N, C-alpha and C positions, 0 to 999 in steps of 0.2 A: 059504523064508520067510525064514530067517535073511539070505540074500542081499536079499530086500526089505524088511525089516528096518532092516540098514545103510544100504541106498540112502538109506532116509528119512531115517535119522540124519544121514546125510552131506548130503541135502537142508537138513533144517532147520538144521543146523550153516552152511550156506552161506549162505542165506538170513538166518540173525541175523548173521552176520559183513559181511554186505554191509551189513544195514540200520546195522549199529553202526559201518562204516566210513562212511558216507554221513552219520550223526547227527555223528562226530567232525568230519568235511572241512566239514559247515557251521556247526559249533562255531567251526573252527580261521578258518573265512573271518570267521565273524562278531567272532571277537576281534581279525581283522586289520585289519577294517573299523575295528573300534573304534577301535583304538588309535592307527589315522592319523587318522581323525577328530579325537582328544585330541591329536594333534601338531598338525594344521591349526589347532585351537583354541587352543593354545598358542602357535602362530606367532602368530597374529592379536592374540592377547591382549599378548602379549612387542613386538608390532611397534608396536601403539598406547601402548603404555608407554613405547618409546624416542621415539616422536615428542614423546607429551608432555614426555618429560625432556629434550628438546633437542638428539637424536640422530637427524633426520632420514634419512641416508642407511642406517643399519643396520634404524632401523624401516621404512621402504620395502621394504627389501629383504625382509623376513620379511611384510609387507604382501601384497608383489606374490606372493611362492610360496604364502603362504594361497588368495590369488583364484587363482594357475592350477591349482594341487591341484584347488580347489573354486567354479569359475568361475560355478556359480548361487548362490554368497555373495555378496549386495549388501551386506552391511557390512563385508568386506573393501575390497572398489574403493569405497565412498562413503569410508573411513577413508583410503584410499591418497590419492583425490584431495582432502580437504581437509589433507592435507599439503602438498599443492603449492597448493593456495588460501594457505596459511597463509604462505608465502615468495614468494607474487608470481606462480608460475607457472601461470597461468591458462591457458595453451594444453593445459598438459600435464594440467591436470585435466579441461579439459574435452576433450581427446583420450580419457582413461581413460572418462570417464562415458559418450563419447558410442560406443566402442567397444561397452561392456556394455549399451548402451539397444540398439543395433542386435542383440546377440547373444539379449537377454530386455526386448523391446520392452512387454511388459506389468508388466514390475516397476514398480511406484509410487516406490518410495524411490530407484530410479536415476533414473527421471523427474525425479522431484522434484528429487534434487542435481544433475543437468544443467540442470533449468531457473535452478537458483541460480546454478549458476557462468556462463552466460550473462549473467545479470543482474549479476555483480559485475564482468563483462567490460566490461558496458553494449552488449551485443548485445540489444535490445530485440526485433528482428523472431525470431530463434531462440528466445529465450525465452519468447516468447507461443504460437508453435506448439509447442512442448513441453507447456507447461501449458493449451492448449487439446487438445491429443491425451490427456494426463491428466484432463482433466475428461472427455474421452467415455467414457474407461474408469472413472473413479468421478465420477459427476455429482453425489452430495450430500455430497462430504467436506468438510467447514468449511474444512481446511489446504489445499486445491486453490482453494475458491473465495474465499478471502484472497487469495493468492500471486496469481492470475489477476486480482481485483481492481486490486491495487496495480500488475501489469505492465501495466494498462490506464492507470492511472493515470500512471504513468512516459511510456507515450506519451502522453498527453493523449486517450484517447478514453473521455470522459466518457460519452455515453450506455451504451456497452457495460458502462462498470465501475459505473455506475449501476444497470443490470439484475443485474447478478452480485450488487451489494450489496443487491438484494430477495430473492434468491434465498437468501443467506446469511442473511438475517435469518429467512425460514422455516424451517431447518435448525436454530437456535440456540434452546436451552431455558433459559436462564439471564434471568431477568427485568433485572436491571441491563446484563447483557451487551447483550442484546438494545435497549435504551434507547440506550445508547452508541451501536449501529452505525446505528440509526435519526437520530439526529443527524448521524452521518456521511452518511448516505444524502442527505438535506436539502443538505450541502454538496457532493454527485457531483449531485444534481440543478442546482444553483446555477450549477456548473460546464459542465454540460453545458447549460443555458438562455444562456449568453454564448457558445456555438458557434455558435446557430441563425443563419442568416443572413438569415432573415426578418425585418423588423423586426417585423410583425405577430406569428408565433409566439414572437419573444423576448418580446415585453411581456404576453402571455397568460400563457408560462410562468414568468417572474419576478412574475405579480400573482397566480399560484397558489401560488407558494410565500410570498408577502407575507401571504396570506391565512392561509396554515398555519400560520406562524412569526413572527407580529408581533411587531416590535422588532429583526426579525436586521437588523443595520444595513447590511452589505455589499448584503442582497438590496434594502433599499429604496432605497440610493444607486444601485445600478445600474439598478433598473427607474426611477427618473426621470432617469438617461441615457438608456435607450432612449425613454421617451418625449417627452425632449427630442430625440433625432434623428429621430422619426416627427413630428417640429413639433407638439407636443403641448405648449407647455411653461405652461401654465396647472394642466395634470394634474400635471407633474413639479413643481410648484412648492408645491400641496398636499400631493403625497406629502413631500417633503422637509419642509415646514413640520409636517406632523405628527409625523413622523421627529423633528423636533430637540425639539418639545415633550416626546414622550418618552424620548428616548435623545438630550440633548444631545452632539454631535460640533461639530470647529470642521470636520472636512470639509462637513458640511448644511450649515453658514453661508458656506463658499467656494461651495459649489454654487447658493446662493439668491442671492448676491451676485452672481454671474457673468450673472443670467437676470431681475436687477433693472433693466430697463431704463427705466423708467417711475418718475415720483414717487412714483405711489401704491403700486409694489411695495417704492421701497426706505424709504418711512415704514411699510409693515406691518412691514418686516424689523426694521427699526431696534425696533418694539415689542416684536416677539418676543425680540430682542436684550436689551435692558434687565428683562426677567422671566427672563432665566435666572442663576442662581449663580455666583458664583466659582469654586465646588468643581464646578461640571459641564463646566467647559469652557475654554480656555486663554484667560484676561482679557486679556492684552496681543494677541493675535492678534483677538479680538474689536473692541478698539479700534481697531487698525489698519483691519478690515473696515468698520467704523461711519466712522471718518474718510473712508475710499473712498467711501461712499455720501454724504457730505455735501458733498464736492468734486463730487461728481457732480451734486448739485442745485445747484453754486455758493456752496455754505454755507462761506466758506472759515473764518470765526470759528470756526465748530461743528466743524470738523475739525482744526483748530487746538487745542482744549479737550481734543477726545480724545486727540490724539497729547501732549498735555502730562501725560495720568494715564498715560502709560506707566510700568510697574513697574523692568522690565529692557531698558536699550535697547544692553546689550554683552551676548551680540553682537548687534545689531539685523541684523534680515534686512533684504534689497533693499528691500523694499516700503514700509519705514519712510524711506529717505533718497529713494526716487523719492516718494512726500507729502512 
């Protein structure tokens, strides 16, 4: 019985010792892991401070060490790449971020930084490819939608940019910001309409924009140009004349003067010009165009009177000397 009792005591002591030793080992490993993490955090923080202080060499060394010890840390490699971008070493920045993206291909911060590095280097196609990959991972992220939209704009891929803008507007909750983005959407639709090669499709797209945004001068000017290119000069004249009454601009006068091929057209245009106020349009330019209309009718006296009313003859445009 004594032997059995002593054996039980020894067994209990052994079990307790093993458990205590295991707990001590786990605590030691935890403290060691924590000290290592704190040391890496210190390297990262100190490295960023040195980079901001104008000592990129030592700062990069610490950031490189922090990234090597903790390769899943996106912040360290992004800060390291940013330091190379700041000094114009774009190829080094792209290389770092490219390697990091290959290791952690789903990290959004690394992919976004890689896309920015490509864009800073003027490499549009790789930038769009990375952003499209990022959008597939995060299809509703406004930050990604804006970046990809801007990349499409840089590449003049207007239809894709307009489609992304519509998606972005659906993700916004602030009314004022959504209103601004809708205004930009109209600009993107306008640019997309200009890329249409089919004249009828281009006219239809511009007419739709003109109906939704009455008074937008570039849309109305382009609509008239499209109508004129399609052999519909009378309709172009109506569009420009209506725009001139609501939004007097010299560009509209020039367009109307260019298509005023008959005396009745020139008379109508002169009537419209006389109704414009001097604070609405460049008066001297209107006098020049009116003189040109009179000369087209053979009325040299009226043309001379228009030229005499010019207020600023210096510097005189080439059209004045020609007339």
